[in-house]
N, C-alpha and C positions, 0 to 999 in steps of 0.2 A: 504494500500500500504506500502511496506517495505521501510526502510530508503534509500537503494541504488536506488530504483526505483524513490523515490522523488528527490534524488540528480541528477539522470540521467535527469529527466524532467527539472530541473532548470539549467543544463548545456546545454541541447539541445536547449531550447528556445532562449537564447542569441546567440548561434552559428547560428541558423536559421536566426535570425534577422540580424546578420552581413553578412551572405552569400547572402541574397536576395537583388538584386539591387533596391534601393529606392532613391527618389529625395534627393540630398544633403548629403547622408550618404556614409561612407566607405562601400564597398561590395567586393565580389570576383573580380569585374571588375574595382574597383576604389580605389585608395589610396590617402591620403594626405601626405604632406611632413614629418609630424611628427606623423602620425597615419595611420597604414596599416591594412589590413585584418589579417595579421599574428599576430599583437598585440592582436586582439580579440581572435584568436585561443589559444594563450599562456595564456592570462589573464583569459579567461572564463573557462578553464580547470584546472587552478591552485587552484581554490577555492573548489574543490570537498571535501577535508577533513573537511574544516570548515562547509560546508553545511551539511555534515553527522552529525557533532556535533549539528548543529541547529535542525536537524530532531530528534536526540536523546533527546535533551532538550524538544522539543515539546511533545514527547511521555511521558516523565517523568512528565511534567506539567499536561498532560491529565489524567494520572493515579493518580494524587494527591501526587506524590513523590517529587515534586519541586514546589515552589511558582512562579507565573508569574513574580514577582519582582526580582526573582533570575535567570531569563532567560539569563542575560548577553548579551543582544542584541548589545549594543555598543561595547563590547569586541569582539564579533563574527564578527561584521562588520569590526572592525579595523584589526583583524587577517586575514580576507579574503582579504582585500586591501593589507596588507603586503605580503600575498602569491602571489597575482596578480603581485605585483611590483617586486617580486623576479625573475620572469621569463621574464620580458620585461620592457621597459623604458618609457612607456606612461601611459595614464589614459583612457583605453577603457571601464571600467566597474564599476566605483564607483557607479553610479546611479543604475545600475542593482543589485549590491550587496546590496545596502541600501534598495531597494525595496524587494529583495528576502529573506533576512535573517528573517525578522519578518513573512513573509508569509509562509516560510518553517516551522517555529515553529508553526504557527497557523494551517497549514494543518496537521501537525503531531499530534497536540492536538486533532483534530476532525476527521481526515481521510476523510473529505468531502470538495469538492471545495466550495460549497455554504455556509456551516457552518463556514468555516475557516475565512471568512471576518468578521464574527461576533465576532471573538476572538481578532481582532486587537485593538479595543478600550481598552480592558482589558490589553493587553500587553503594549500598549503605556502608559496607565494610571498608571500602576504599575511599570513602568521603574523608574530608579533612576538618580540622578545627575551624578553618576559615569558612567552611560551609555552615557550621553551627553558628558562628558569629553572624553570618548573613541571614540565617533563619531568624535569629534573635532580632535583627533589625527589621525583618519583615513582620514579626509579631508586634513590635512596637508601632509600626505603621498601621497595621490592621486593628490593633488594640481589642482583641477578643474579650468577651465578657467572662468573668470568673477566673482570671489568671491569678494564681496565688502570689502574694508578696512575702518577702522576708524568708524565702526558702533558699536552699542551696542552689546556686546558679540562677538567682532571681533575674528574670528577663529584664526587669526595669531598673536594675542596679548596674551602674557603670563598672563596678568591681567584678561583675560576672565575666566580662570579656577576659580579664587577666586570669581569673580562676579557670575558665574553659581552656586557655592555652597551657596553664600550669599543669592541669590534669589530663590534657590531651583528649578532650571530649569531642569526638567526631559525631556525626549524625547517628551512627549505630549505637554508640554509648549513650547519647542523649535519649534515644528512643527507649533504651532499657531503663533509664532513670525515670522517664516521664510516662511510660505506658499506662501506669495505674491511673494517671490523671487525665489522659487523652487517648481515645481510641485510635486516632490517626497514627500515633507512634507505635501502637500495637500492630497495626497493619504493616508498617515498615518492617517490624521484626518477624512477622508471620508470613511474609510474601503475599500480603493482601488477602488473608484468609476470608474475612467477612465480606469483602468486596467481591471476591470471586464466587463465594457461595451464593451471594445475592444475585450475581450475574447468571449463574446456573439456574437458580430458582425462577428468575424472570423468563429464561428460555423455556422452562417447563410450563409457565403460566400463559405465555403469549398465545399458544394455539387454543387455549380454553376460554380466555377472557379478553374483552376489548382492552386496549392499551392502558387507559386510565385505571380500570378495575384491576388489571394485573399489577400495576405499580402500587396501587393502594394496598392490595393484598400482601405483596412482598414487603411493603413498609410496615404493615401491622405485624407481620411475622418477625421482622427485625426488632420492633419495639418490644415484642413479647419475649424475645429470646435473650436480650442483654440490656444492661443499663446504658442509657445515653449519657456520656461523660459531660456534655455541656449542661444538661439538666442538673446533673449531680454537682457540678461546680457552682451553678447559679443558685440552686434551691436546696441542695443537700442530698445525702444518700437516701434518706427515707422517702423523699419526694420522688426521686428517680426510680426507686424500686416500686413505688405505688403506680407510676406510669406504666412500668413493665407489667405489673399485675393486671391493671385495667385493660391493657392491650390484649393480654391473654384471655380475659373475660369476653372480649369481642369475638375472638376466634372460637371460643367455646359456645357462643350463642347466648351468653348470660347478660350481655350489654350490647345495645345497639351502637352502630357506628356514629349515629347522630349524637347520642348521649356521651359517647367517648370524646367526640369532637368538642362538645360543650365543656366537658371536664377539662380538656387540654387547654381551652382558652379562658378558663375561669380565673386564672391568676396572671393575666396579661401574657408576657412572653416567658415567664419562668419555666413553663412546661414545654417551651418550644424546642423540639429535638434538633440538635445541631450535628453532632458527630455521625449519627445514623443517617441523617439527611445527606451529609457529605458522601457517605458510603453509597447511598442510593444513586446520587448524581454520577459518581464514577462508574458504578455498575451499568448505568444506562449508557455511559460513554463507551464501555466495552461492547455493549449491544450494537451501538452505532458503528463501532470499528468493525464488527462482524457483518455489517451490511443491513442494519435495521431499515425497513421501509414501511410506509403506511398504505393501508387499504381501507376503503370505506364500504361497510356492509350494513345495509338497512339503517343508515343514518348514524352508525357508530364507527369509530376509528379503531382499527386493529393494527397491531405491530406484527410485521412479518420479517423473518430472516431467510 
C-alpha cells in the first residue's frame, strides 16, 4: 500500500470513531462544553503531513536505509500534536496520534497488518531518551486531563528531562513505568493487543450489523471488558469500574443502551471514555488499511472489506 493510502486509513479511522454515536463520547449528535465534533474534524485532518513522514520513515527502515532507533517516533508525535493544536483549541486526538505514529511506521516497514504488530517491540526497544523527551513535550502541548503531578518523571516538571537522561528512559521503559496509568502505553508493550483484538472483532461484526451498530457493539464490549484509564484518572477507580459494570449490564440485556447513555452523560465528561475510544479509532484505521468500503442496503450503511 502506498504512503497516501496509509495516511488516508489513519485519518479515516478516527473520523469514523468520532462520527459514530457511542455511550459517553462526542459524536455528530453530541458535544461537550469544551470539546465538539468539529474539534475532531480539524484535529484529525491536521496530522496528514506528519503521518506521511511516518509512512516514509517506515519504508526506509524496511529497506534497511534507516535504523529503527532513528525513526524519531517522539518527534513525529510531538509535531503531529503541534499540527493538531494549530487548527483548534482542545485535545481531541493525543491518544490517537500516540497510538498511530508507531503503527504507521510498523505497517510501512512490513506492508502487512499482521506482520506490523511484530515490529512494535523493535521500534519501542530501539527508541531513545530523546524520543521520550519529545513525547513529554507533546503531552505538555496536548495537556490531557488527569495527568498526575508530583510523581517520578513528572511530565510538567523541568527536572524530569534530566532525570529521563540520567536513567536512560526510552519509550519502552516509559511504557513499562506508565502502563498502569494509561492504556496506550500498555498497547506499546503488548504489540497493540487490545487494538488488534478490537480490529478482529469488528471484522466479525461487519457482515452481521450495519457499520454504526457494529462499532457501537464492539465499543460496548470494550467498555465491559476493561477499565478506561482516562475515566479512572479523571473520576477515580471506583467510577471507572462502575462504567465497566454498567456496560456489561447492557450486553446482558439488564440495561438499555439509552439508559446507559444517560448514565454516561450524567456527570458531564467525567465518564467520557478516552483510552478505549482511542483504541477504537485505531482499530477502525486498521479496517480502512485493509480496504474498508461502504455499501448502502435498505437505507442503512454497511462496512465491507
